[in-house]
C-alpha positions in Angstrom: 12.9 -19.6 24.9 15.3 -21.8 22.6 18.7 -20.6 21.2 20.1 -21.9 18.3 23.0 -24.2 18.6 23.9 -23.8 14.8 28.0 -22.0 13.9 27.9 -19.5 12.6 30.8 -16.2 12.3 30.5 -16.0 16.6 28.1 -18.4 18.6 27.9 -16.0 21.1 25.4 -14.4 19.2 22.8 -16.1 17.6 21.3 -16.4 21.1 17.8 -15.4 19.7 14.3 -17.0 20.1 13.7 -15.9 15.8 13.2 -18.0 13.1 16.5 -18.7 11.8 16.4 -16.2 8.7 16.2 -13.3 11.8 18.9 -15.2 13.6 21.4 -14.7 10.4 20.2 -10.8 9.8 21.1 -10.2 14.3 24.7 -10.7 13.1 25.6 -7.7 11.2 29.0 -6.7 10.5 29.7 -3.6 12.1 31.8 -1.6 9.8 33.1 1.5 11.7 34.3 3.5 8.4 36.5 6.0 10.8 38.5 2.5 12.0 39.3 1.8 8.6 42.0 4.9 8.4 43.0 6.1 11.7 45.6 3.3 12.7 45.1 3.1 15.5 44.5 -0.4 17.1 41.6 -0.5 19.6 39.1 1.7 16.4 40.7 -1.5 13.7 39.7 -3.5 16.5 36.0 -2.4 16.4 35.8 -3.0 13.0 35.0 -6.4 14.0 32.4 -6.0 16.3 28.9 -7.1 15.0 25.8 -4.9 16.0 24.2 -6.9 19.1 20.2 -6.7 18.8 17.7 -8.3 21.1 13.8 -8.9 19.2 10.9 -7.7 21.4 7.6 -9.6 21.0 4.4 -7.3 19.7 4.3 -4.1 22.7 6.5 -5.6 24.9 9.5 -4.0 26.2 9.7 -7.2 28.6 13.9 -8.7 28.1 14.3 -12.3 27.9 16.3 -14.8 28.6 18.1 -14.9 25.0 18.4 -11.5 25.1 19.9 -11.2 28.1 22.4 -13.5 27.1 22.9 -11.7 24.3 22.7 -8.2 26.1 25.8 -9.7 28.8 27.9 -10.2 25.8 27.4 -6.5 24.6 28.6 -5.4 27.7 31.6 -7.7 28.0 32.2 -6.5 24.4 31.6 -2.5 25.7 34.4 -4.1 28.6 36.7 -4.9 26.8 36.9 -1.0 24.9 36.2 0.8 28.1 36.7 4.7 26.0 34.2 3.4 23.5 31.0 5.0 23.8 27.5 3.0 23.2 24.5 3.7 21.3 21.8 1.7 22.2 18.9 2.6 19.3 15.6 1.2 19.6 12.7 0.5 16.9 8.9 -0.9 16.7 6.7 -2.2 14.4 5.3 1.0 11.9 2.1 -0.4 12.6 0.4 2.0 15.8 0.3 5.9 15.7 3.7 7.5 15.0 4.0 9.3 18.6 3.3 6.1 20.4 6.0 4.0 18.7 8.5 6.5 19.3 7.5 5.8 22.8 7.8 2.5 22.6 11.1 2.1 21.1 12.6 4.8 23.5 11.0 2.7 26.3 12.7 -0.7 25.1 15.8 1.1 24.2 16.0 2.5 27.3 15.0 -1.4 29.4 18.2 -2.4 26.7 20.3 0.6 28.2 19.5 -0.2 32.0 20.5 -3.6 31.8 23.6 -3.0 30.1 24.2 -0.9 32.8 23.6 -3.6 35.9 25.9 -5.6 33.6 28.3 -3.2 34.4 28.4 -0.6 31.8 29.0 3.1 32.5 25.7 4.6 32.2 28.0 8.2 31.4 28.9 5.8 28.0 25.4 4.5 27.2 23.3 7.1 24.5 20.7 6.2 23.7 17.4 7.0 20.7 14.8 6.4 20.3 13.7 4.7 16.1 10.3 4.7 16.3 8.1 2.9 14.4 10.4 1.3 10.8 8.7 -1.3 8.5 10.4 -4.8 7.7 10.8 -6.7 4.7 8.9 -10.4 6.6 7.7 -10.3 9.6 7.0 -7.4 12.1 9.2 -9.1 14.7 12.2 -7.5 12.5 11.6 -4.1 13.1 11.0 -5.0 16.6 14.3 -4.5 17.9 16.7 -2.8 19.7 20.7 -3.0 18.0 23.5 -1.9 20.6 26.0 -0.2 19.2 29.8 0.2 20.9 32.0 2.6 19.1 32.4 5.3 16.8 29.6 5.9 13.9 
């Protein structure tokens, strides 16, 4: 899989095999509102953490090499914040039956959660959620994703 080497806000979050516009969207700043006024150093530091995004092909739940790099980085971030929850949100494109899309997005979330656990994240911290089919702006690939969010929110 191709890896984008262009400099970004944090190079470690760029290795996804999508067009450059998708890679820019993959870096979504984590804005945990609870961290803004909490006064807790750990929570304040979490504001700068991105959402780790993994993309999938079609009806697949297979995790590719680029996705493994993103998930290894997510596991590293999670290990720096051992008291924070890890949320794994699965999505699918809007094509097909809603129940099938919910099942597919749940299977994707579970595949990512299992990989995070294999990389050392305590399973008790991980919460998965199947969001089903979601609309996209440019390409269906935008909806075929799993987001990993570390911290409150």
